[in-house]
TORKOL-4160 file (C-alpha; in steps of 0.2 Angstrom, whole numbers, padded with zeros to 4 digits, m for minus):
193
<pt num="1" X="m0045" Y="m0037" Z="m0093"/>
<pt num="2" X="m0030" Y="m0033" Z="m0082"/>
<pt num="3" X="m0041" Y="m0023" Z="m0070"/>
<pt num="4" X="m0053" Y="m0038" Z="m0069"/>
<pt num="5" X="m0038" Y="m0050" Z="m0065"/>
<pt num="6" X="m0032" Y="m0039" Z="m0051"/>
<pt num="7" X="m0050" Y="m0039" Z="m0043"/>
<pt num="8" X="m0051" Y="m0058" Z="m0046"/>
<pt num="9" X="m0034" Y="m0060" Z="m0038"/>
<pt num="10" X="m0039" Y="m0049" Z="m0023"/>
<pt num="11" X="m0054" Y="m0059" Z="m0020"/>
<pt num="12" X="m0044" Y="m0075" Z="m0021"/>
<pt num="13" X="m0032" Y="m0068" Z="m0009"/>
<pt num="14" X="m0046" Y="m0064" Z="0003"/>
<pt num="15" X="m0053" Y="m0081" Z="0002"/>
<pt num="16" X="m0036" Y="m0090" Z="0005"/>
<pt num="17" X="m0033" Y="m0078" Z="0020"/>
<pt num="18" X="m0049" Y="m0083" Z="0028"/>
<pt num="19" X="m0046" Y="m0101" Z="0025"/>
<pt num="20" X="m0028" Y="m0100" Z="0031"/>
<pt num="21" X="m0034" Y="m0090" Z="0047"/>
<pt num="22" X="m0051" Y="m0095" Z="0051"/>
<pt num="23" X="m0051" Y="m0085" Z="0067"/>
<pt num="24" X="m0053" Y="m0070" Z="0056"/>
<pt num="25" X="m0070" Y="m0076" Z="0050"/>
<pt num="26" X="m0075" Y="m0076" Z="0068"/>
<pt num="27" X="m0070" Y="m0059" Z="0072"/>
<pt num="28" X="m0082" Y="m0044" Z="0073"/>
<pt num="29" X="m0076" Y="m0037" Z="0057"/>
<pt num="30" X="m0090" Y="m0037" Z="0043"/>
<pt num="31" X="m0085" Y="m0049" Z="0030"/>
<pt num="32" X="m0092" Y="m0037" Z="0017"/>
<pt num="33" X="m0080" Y="m0024" Z="0023"/>
<pt num="34" X="m0065" Y="m0036" Z="0022"/>
<pt num="35" X="m0070" Y="m0041" Z="0004"/>
<pt num="36" X="m0072" Y="m0022" Z="m0001"/>
<pt num="37" X="m0055" Y="m0018" Z="0007"/>
<pt num="38" X="m0046" Y="m0030" Z="m0004"/>
<pt num="39" X="m0055" Y="m0024" Z="m0019"/>
<pt num="40" X="m0052" Y="m0006" Z="m0016"/>
<pt num="41" X="m0034" Y="m0009" Z="m0012"/>
<pt num="42" X="m0032" Y="m0019" Z="m0029"/>
<pt num="43" X="m0040" Y="m0004" Z="m0037"/>
<pt num="44" X="m0028" Y="0008" Z="m0028"/>
<pt num="45" X="m0013" Y="m0002" Z="m0034"/>
<pt num="46" X="m0019" Y="m0002" Z="m0052"/>
<pt num="47" X="m0021" Y="0017" Z="m0051"/>
<pt num="48" X="m0003" Y="0018" Z="m0044"/>
<pt num="49" X="0004" Y="0007" Z="m0057"/>
<pt num="50" X="m0006" Y="0015" Z="m0071"/>
<pt num="51" X="m0001" Y="0033" Z="m0067"/>
<pt num="52" X="0017" Y="0028" Z="m0064"/>
<pt num="53" X="0018" Y="0019" Z="m0081"/>
<pt num="54" X="0016" Y="0036" Z="m0089"/>
<pt num="55" X="0034" Y="0039" Z="m0084"/>
<pt num="56" X="0041" Y="0023" Z="m0092"/>
<pt num="57" X="0047" Y="0030" Z="m0108"/>
<pt num="58" X="0049" Y="0049" Z="m0103"/>
<pt num="59" X="0066" Y="0057" Z="m0106"/>
<pt num="60" X="0062" Y="0072" Z="m0095"/>
<pt num="61" X="0066" Y="0072" Z="m0076"/>
<pt num="62" X="0051" Y="0071" Z="m0065"/>
<pt num="63" X="0046" Y="0088" Z="m0057"/>
<pt num="64" X="0034" Y="0094" Z="m0043"/>
<pt num="65" X="0020" Y="0094" Z="m0056"/>
<pt num="66" X="0024" Y="0076" Z="m0060"/>
<pt num="67" X="0022" Y="0072" Z="m0042"/>
<pt num="68" X="0005" Y="0080" Z="m0042"/>
<pt num="69" X="m0001" Y="0070" Z="m0057"/>
<pt num="70" X="0006" Y="0053" Z="m0052"/>
<pt num="71" X="0009" Y="0051" Z="m0033"/>
<pt num="72" X="m0003" Y="0063" Z="m0025"/>
<pt num="73" X="m0019" Y="0055" Z="m0033"/>
<pt num="74" X="m0015" Y="0039" Z="m0024"/>
<pt num="75" X="m0013" Y="0047" Z="m0007"/>
<pt num="76" X="m0029" Y="0057" Z="m0010"/>
<pt num="77" X="m0039" Y="0041" Z="m0015"/>
<pt num="78" X="m0032" Y="0032" Z="0001"/>
<pt num="79" X="m0038" Y="0047" Z="0012"/>
<pt num="80" X="m0055" Y="0046" Z="0002"/>
<pt num="81" X="m0057" Y="0027" Z="0006"/>
<pt num="82" X="m0053" Y="0031" Z="0024"/>
<pt num="83" X="m0067" Y="0044" Z="0025"/>
<pt num="84" X="m0080" Y="0035" Z="0015"/>
<pt num="85" X="m0078" Y="0018" Z="0024"/>
<pt num="86" X="m0072" Y="0022" Z="0042"/>
<pt num="87" X="m0056" Y="0014" Z="0039"/>
<pt num="88" X="m0038" Y="0019" Z="0041"/>
<pt num="89" X="m0029" Y="0017" Z="0024"/>
<pt num="90" X="m0011" Y="0022" Z="0022"/>
<pt num="91" X="0005" Y="0017" Z="0013"/>
<pt num="92" X="0019" Y="0011" Z="0025"/>
<pt num="93" X="0037" Y="0008" Z="0021"/>
<pt num="94" X="0054" Y="0005" Z="0029"/>
<pt num="95" X="0063" Y="0016" Z="0016"/>
<pt num="96" X="0050" Y="0030" Z="0016"/>
<pt num="97" X="0051" Y="0047" Z="0008"/>
<pt num="98" X="0037" Y="0055" Z="0018"/>
<pt num="99" X="0039" Y="0052" Z="0037"/>
<pt num="100" X="0020" Y="0049" Z="0038"/>
<pt num="101" X="0023" Y="0033" Z="0029"/>
<pt num="102" X="0035" Y="0026" Z="0042"/>
<pt num="103" X="0029" Y="0010" Z="0051"/>
<pt num="104" X="0016" Y="0015" Z="0064"/>
<pt num="105" X="0018" Y="0000" Z="0076"/>
<pt num="106" X="0027" Y="m0016" Z="0079"/>
<pt num="107" X="0014" Y="m0025" Z="0069"/>
<pt num="108" X="0018" Y="m0015" Z="0054"/>
<pt num="109" X="0037" Y="m0018" Z="0056"/>
<pt num="110" X="0033" Y="m0037" Z="0057"/>
<pt num="111" X="0022" Y="m0036" Z="0042"/>
<pt num="112" X="0035" Y="m0027" Z="0031"/>
<pt num="113" X="0048" Y="m0041" Z="0037"/>
<pt num="114" X="0036" Y="m0054" Z="0032"/>
<pt num="115" X="0034" Y="m0047" Z="0015"/>
<pt num="116" X="0053" Y="m0045" Z="0013"/>
<pt num="117" X="0055" Y="m0063" Z="0018"/>
<pt num="118" X="0042" Y="m0070" Z="0006"/>
<pt num="119" X="0042" Y="m0061" Z="m0011"/>
<pt num="120" X="0027" Y="m0072" Z="m0016"/>
<pt num="121" X="0016" Y="m0066" Z="m0002"/>
<pt num="122" X="0004" Y="m0053" Z="m0009"/>
<pt num="123" X="m0007" Y="m0049" Z="0007"/>
<pt num="124" X="m0013" Y="m0055" Z="0023"/>
<pt num="125" X="m0024" Y="m0050" Z="0038"/>
<pt num="126" X="m0020" Y="m0047" Z="0056"/>
<pt num="127" X="m0030" Y="m0043" Z="0072"/>
<pt num="128" X="m0024" Y="m0027" Z="0079"/>
<pt num="129" X="m0028" Y="m0013" Z="0091"/>
<pt num="130" X="m0025" Y="0005" Z="0084"/>
<pt num="131" X="m0029" Y="0021" Z="0094"/>
<pt num="132" X="m0039" Y="0010" Z="0107"/>
<pt num="133" X="m0050" Y="0002" Z="0093"/>
<pt num="134" X="m0049" Y="m0017" Z="0090"/>
<pt num="135" X="m0051" Y="m0022" Z="0072"/>
<pt num="136" X="m0043" Y="m0031" Z="0057"/>
<pt num="137" X="m0029" Y="m0024" Z="0047"/>
<pt num="138" X="m0026" Y="m0029" Z="0029"/>
<pt num="139" X="m0008" Y="m0028" Z="0023"/>
<pt num="140" X="m0005" Y="m0028" Z="0004"/>
<pt num="141" X="0013" Y="m0028" Z="m0004"/>
<pt num="142" X="0019" Y="m0014" Z="m0016"/>
<pt num="143" X="0033" Y="m0020" Z="m0028"/>
<pt num="144" X="0044" Y="m0008" Z="m0037"/>
<pt num="145" X="0040" Y="m0007" Z="m0056"/>
<pt num="146" X="0052" Y="0000" Z="m0069"/>
<pt num="147" X="0043" Y="0016" Z="m0070"/>
<pt num="148" X="0045" Y="0019" Z="m0051"/>
<pt num="149" X="0064" Y="0020" Z="m0054"/>
<pt num="150" X="0062" Y="0038" Z="m0061"/>
<pt num="151" X="0060" Y="0044" Z="m0043"/>
<pt num="152" X="0066" Y="0029" Z="m0033"/>
<pt num="153" X="0081" Y="0023" Z="m0042"/>
<pt num="154" X="0099" Y="0028" Z="m0037"/>
<pt num="155" X="0101" Y="0041" Z="m0023"/>
<pt num="156" X="0110" Y="0053" Z="m0035"/>
<pt num="157" X="0098" Y="0050" Z="m0049"/>
<pt num="158" X="0083" Y="0057" Z="m0039"/>
<pt num="159" X="0074" Y="0072" Z="m0046"/>
<pt num="160" X="0079" Y="0089" Z="m0039"/>
<pt num="161" X="0062" Y="0092" Z="m0032"/>
<pt num="162" X="0063" Y="0076" Z="m0022"/>
<pt num="163" X="0080" Y="0081" Z="m0015"/>
<pt num="164" X="0073" Y="0098" Z="m0011"/>
<pt num="165" X="0056" Y="0093" Z="m0004"/>
<pt num="166" X="0062" Y="0078" Z="0006"/>
<pt num="167" X="0079" Y="0081" Z="0013"/>
<pt num="168" X="0077" Y="0065" Z="0025"/>
<pt num="169" X="0072" Y="0054" Z="0010"/>
<pt num="170" X="0075" Y="0036" Z="0012"/>
<pt num="171" X="0065" Y="0029" Z="m0003"/>
<pt num="172" X="0079" Y="0027" Z="m0016"/>
<pt num="173" X="0091" Y="0013" Z="m0022"/>
<pt num="174" X="0077" Y="0002" Z="m0027"/>
<pt num="175" X="0078" Y="m0011" Z="m0041"/>
<pt num="176" X="0063" Y="m0018" Z="m0051"/>
<pt num="177" X="0054" Y="m0031" Z="m0041"/>
<pt num="178" X="0060" Y="m0025" Z="m0024"/>
<pt num="179" X="0048" Y="m0023" Z="m0010"/>
<pt num="180" X="0043" Y="m0004" Z="m0010"/>
<pt num="181" X="0032" Y="m0005" Z="0005"/>
<pt num="182" X="0014" Y="m0010" Z="0008"/>
<pt num="183" X="m0004" Y="m0003" Z="0009"/>
<pt num="184" X="m0012" Y="m0005" Z="0026"/>
<pt num="185" X="m0031" Y="m0005" Z="0029"/>
<pt num="186" X="m0037" Y="m0005" Z="0047"/>
<pt num="187" X="m0056" Y="m0009" Z="0049"/>
<pt num="188" X="m0063" Y="m0007" Z="0066"/>
<pt num="189" X="m0073" Y="m0022" Z="0073"/>
<pt num="190" X="m0092" Y="m0020" Z="0073"/>
<pt num="191" X="m0099" Y="m0013" Z="0089"/>
<pt num="192" X="m0108" Y="m0025" Z="0099"/>
<pt num="193" X="m0127" Y="m0023" Z="0097"/>
């Protein structure tokens, strides 16, 4: 039921975004792809939340193996979605752990600021050009859940494997409900026929 509610919420967000920004409906991005992107990102976030929830009552410190079981599948699924659909799917954050998750352009910086300013905003679309391709980019917020704090809580409370693997880590000192970052899905416009 929770999974169905996430999909329904994603579809509602997409419809509201198209109503609020009718110019998106006139772009050359396939509306089926827009709807699919929302659904896939809701599924991806449900996967992230579900995997992270296994840490909730754990009394042992997360290890590199924990990372492989909980965080890596989300990144692998994002790569798979990119490959299967011709999209660019990534996670982006201001306080990132992996430098590959740093904001990749001014639009991403502004999107994070928009989410930070409005905690109720779950997602929105933007027309962008990335790597000389024009398209539509969907941004969807990621909030910190209690289970996230096992690795993203206080700086000194981070697991040793995180300190060792990510010496430039910025992804700590979060509280439940904070903006952790966002998912980004770039969908290139359809080629003119």
